[in-house]
KOLZA-633717 format. One record per residue (C-alpha): x, y negated, z; residue in one letter. Coordinates in pm, 1 decimal. Each point is the difference from the previous one (the first is absolute). Layout:
<rs>
u:X, v:Y, w:Z, residu:a $
...
</rs>
This chain:
<rs>
u:8427.9, v:-15387.5, w:9856.6, residu:m $
u:-303.1, v:187.2, w:-148.8, residu:r $
u:179.1, v:-18.8, w:-355.0, residu:t $
u:315.7, v:167.0, w:162.8, residu:l $
u:-194.7, v:268.3, w:175.1, residu:l $
u:-182.5, v:73.5, w:-305.3, residu:s $
u:325.6, v:28.7, w:-220.4, residu:v $
u:186.2, v:209.9, w:279.2, residu:l $
u:-311.5, v:266.1, w:12.7, residu:l $
u:-26.2, v:-18.4, w:-396.4, residu:a $
u:371.3, v:106.4, w:-42.5, residu:i $
u:41.7, v:252.4, w:308.5, residu:s $
u:-249.5, v:242.5, w:-156.0, residu:g $
u:243.0, v:119.0, w:-280.2, residu:p $
u:268.7, v:-26.8, w:237.4, residu:l $
u:-161.3, v:265.6, w:234.9, residu:f $
u:-88.0, v:221.6, w:-308.3, residu:a $
u:371.3, v:-27.8, w:-120.6, residu:a $
u:92.3, v:104.7, w:365.6, residu:a $
u:-211.7, v:284.9, w:6.7, residu:d $
u:99.0, v:109.5, w:-348.7, residu:a $
u:368.4, v:3.8, w:82.7, residu:e $
u:-60.0, v:187.6, w:339.0, residu:g $
u:-163.4, v:285.5, w:-238.2, residu:l $
u:301.7, v:16.7, w:-227.4, residu:v $
u:219.0, v:328.2, w:48.7, residu:g $
u:-69.0, v:380.6, w:54.8, residu:t $
u:-249.9, v:124.2, w:224.6, residu:w $
u:-15.1, v:393.7, w:138.4, residu:k $
u:-356.3, v:144.3, w:50.1, residu:l $
u:-86.8, v:42.1, w:360.3, residu:v $
u:-379.5, v:103.7, w:-18.3, residu:s $
u:-268.2, v:0.2, w:-244.6, residu:w $
u:-362.4, v:11.6, w:143.0, residu:q $
u:-345.0, v:-17.7, w:-145.7, residu:v $
u:-264.5, v:-136.1, w:220.3, residu:i $
u:-364.4, v:91.9, w:-96.7, residu:v $
u:-258.2, v:-203.6, w:135.6, residu:e $
u:-8.7, v:41.1, w:396.2, residu:n $
u:191.7, v:324.2, w:5.8, residu:e $
u:368.3, v:45.7, w:120.2, residu:p $
u:280.3, v:-69.1, w:-225.1, residu:p $
u:106.7, v:307.1, w:-215.9, residu:q $
u:343.8, v:75.8, w:-85.7, residu:n $
u:-95.2, v:112.8, w:-353.9, residu:v $
u:382.9, v:40.8, w:-102.1, residu:f $
u:97.2, v:158.3, w:345.0, residu:g $
u:138.8, v:-120.5, w:312.6, residu:s $
u:341.4, v:-86.9, w:-181.4, residu:h $
u:-51.0, v:-76.5, w:-356.6, residu:p $
u:288.7, v:-92.8, w:-196.7, residu:k $
u:58.3, v:-308.8, w:-231.4, residu:g $
u:133.9, v:-332.3, w:-81.7, residu:f $
u:-118.8, v:-370.1, w:-115.6, residu:l $
u:232.3, v:-194.1, w:-170.6, residu:v $
u:-60.5, v:-377.7, w:-39.1, residu:l $
u:244.0, v:-212.9, w:-235.1, residu:t $
u:51.7, v:-345.2, w:13.9, residu:r $
u:-85.9, v:-31.6, w:-368.7, residu:e $
u:-366.9, v:131.0, w:116.7, residu:g $
u:15.0, v:381.7, w:-93.7, residu:r $
u:-170.0, v:232.0, w:227.7, residu:s $
u:84.5, v:369.6, w:-5.5, residu:i $
u:-154.8, v:270.8, w:230.2, residu:v $
u:16.2, v:370.5, w:29.8, residu:v $
u:-194.0, v:170.9, w:286.3, residu:t $
u:-6.2, v:376.3, w:63.0, residu:t $
u:-183.3, v:239.5, w:229.1, residu:a $
u:213.1, v:190.2, w:262.4, residu:e $
u:71.6, v:370.9, w:-70.8, residu:n $
u:-60.5, v:-32.3, w:-348.8, residu:r $
u:56.3, v:353.8, w:-203.9, residu:r $
u:203.6, v:9.7, w:-337.4, residu:a $
u:-179.5, v:183.5, w:-281.4, residu:g $
u:-18.0, v:-16.5, w:-369.5, residu:m $
u:-351.5, v:164.0, w:-48.0, residu:g $
u:-341.0, v:-193.7, w:-73.1, residu:d $
u:-120.3, v:44.5, w:364.8, residu:a $
u:364.3, v:-90.5, w:172.5, residu:e $
u:35.9, v:-306.1, w:-232.4, residu:r $
u:-354.0, v:-119.7, w:86.5, residu:a $
u:62.8, v:40.5, w:377.4, residu:a $
u:318.7, v:-217.5, w:-74.2, residu:l $
u:-199.0, v:-268.9, w:-195.0, residu:h $
u:-266.9, v:-18.2, w:290.9, residu:k $
u:276.7, v:-29.2, w:275.2, residu:s $
u:176.1, v:-320.4, w:-159.0, residu:m $
u:-75.3, v:-337.1, w:-95.0, residu:l $
u:266.6, v:-214.0, w:-214.4, residu:a $
u:-29.2, v:-318.8, w:-194.5, residu:y $
u:175.9, v:-311.6, w:-111.9, residu:s $
u:-84.6, v:-354.1, w:-95.6, residu:g $
u:43.1, v:-380.2, w:19.3, residu:r $
u:-100.0, v:-103.7, w:350.2, residu:y $
u:-108.9, v:-345.7, w:134.2, residu:r $
u:-75.0, v:-133.1, w:357.1, residu:i $
u:-350.0, v:-192.4, w:60.0, residu:e $
u:-15.6, v:-90.6, w:358.8, residu:g $
u:17.3, v:343.9, w:201.4, residu:n $
u:-65.1, v:202.0, w:-299.0, residu:d $
u:242.5, v:191.7, w:-223.3, residu:f $
u:-139.0, v:53.3, w:-337.8, residu:i $
u:178.0, v:240.4, w:-252.8, residu:t $
u:-86.1, v:-11.4, w:-382.0, residu:v $
u:39.1, v:374.1, w:-67.0, residu:v $
u:168.2, v:57.9, w:-333.1, residu:d $
u:102.5, v:370.9, w:57.5, residu:v $
u:-166.0, v:236.1, w:237.8, residu:s $
u:-37.7, v:356.8, w:102.3, residu:w $
u:-331.8, v:-33.8, w:-51.6, residu:n $
u:-110.6, v:-136.1, w:-354.9, residu:e $
u:-312.1, v:-167.3, w:156.6, residu:e $
u:219.8, v:-271.0, w:175.6, residu:w $
u:210.0, v:-105.8, w:-304.1, residu:n $
u:-115.1, v:-367.0, w:-42.4, residu:g $
u:-167.8, v:-40.6, w:312.2, residu:t $
u:73.5, v:-244.3, w:284.3, residu:e $
u:74.4, v:200.7, w:338.3, residu:q $
u:-79.4, v:-248.8, w:252.8, residu:r $
u:144.9, v:59.4, w:369.0, residu:r $
u:-23.1, v:-184.9, w:332.3, residu:h $
u:352.1, v:6.7, w:162.7, residu:f $
u:180.2, v:-139.8, w:317.7, residu:r $
u:352.2, v:27.7, w:100.1, residu:i $
u:96.0, v:68.2, w:362.4, residu:e $
u:365.8, v:49.5, w:67.0, residu:g $
u:118.2, v:253.6, w:-236.6, residu:d $
u:-335.7, v:120.9, w:-77.5, residu:k $
u:-239.2, v:-63.4, w:-274.4, residu:l $
u:-364.8, v:71.8, w:30.8, residu:f $
u:-172.9, v:57.8, w:-308.8, residu:i $
u:-407.4, v:37.8, w:-18.5, residu:e $
u:-223.0, v:19.5, w:-306.0, residu:s $
u:-349.1, v:-171.9, w:16.7, residu:a $
u:-284.5, v:237.5, w:79.8, residu:p $
u:-138.9, v:175.0, w:-315.4, residu:g $
u:-139.7, v:347.7, w:-101.7, residu:p $
u:153.2, v:285.4, w:189.6, residu:s $
u:261.1, v:180.0, w:-175.9, residu:i $
u:-44.8, v:303.4, w:260.6, residu:i $
u:-374.3, v:-21.1, w:93.9, residu:s $
u:-239.4, v:-60.3, w:-298.5, residu:p $
u:-291.0, v:-247.9, w:91.4, residu:g $
u:198.9, v:-153.4, w:271.9, residu:k $
u:234.8, v:-304.7, w:37.4, residu:t $
u:350.7, v:8.0, w:82.6, residu:d $
u:319.4, v:-199.1, w:7.6, residu:f $
u:397.8, v:110.4, w:13.6, residu:r $
u:244.0, v:-112.0, w:248.3, residu:r $
u:350.1, v:46.7, w:-86.3, residu:i $
u:305.3, v:-69.7, w:225.9, residu:v $
u:357.3, v:-61.1, w:-148.7, residu:w $
u:318.0, v:-47.1, w:197.0, residu:q $
u:251.5, v:-211.0, w:-156.9, residu:r $
u:266.4, v:224.2, w:-140.0, residu:d $
u:333.5, v:-107.7, w:154.3, residu:k $
u:206.9, v:259.1, w:-175.3, residu:q $
u:-41.9, v:-136.0, w:-357.7, residu:t $
u:285.8, v:-226.8, w:-75.1, residu:t $
u:179.2, v:-101.3, w:-315.0, residu:l $
u:344.2, v:174.3, w:-46.6, residu:r $
</rs>
């Protein structure tokens, strides 16, 4: 009996990971993008209604583009710098380890991310995907620690034709 239980436990781990990975596959529309600095209230750094999509393929490719609300077009240096600061975009191969979603970045809006692993914790509740980064040096409050909380809604309008 113990042997059977051990075998069942050993094979169930990969099955749960595969089920989680399968649940992630698809197109997700951005709902909110918050930064939480230490014990402060969440900040909507891209506004209350940011825009963006996360695409996760069955083959293990992640593509994400997020932008702030109310961006203004422009071709001058100052306008282009503001556009760069109000977006995030990267792509790479992803894998699942437990409740972590890890992307090995191969192309990014920020050259510092290329070649890095971006590890995020995730959970799926119904048609929503909640992703949080691990705490790290704050991106908005130097000298403090923060983490990002990003909420996505499964995009049901994306279909193959």
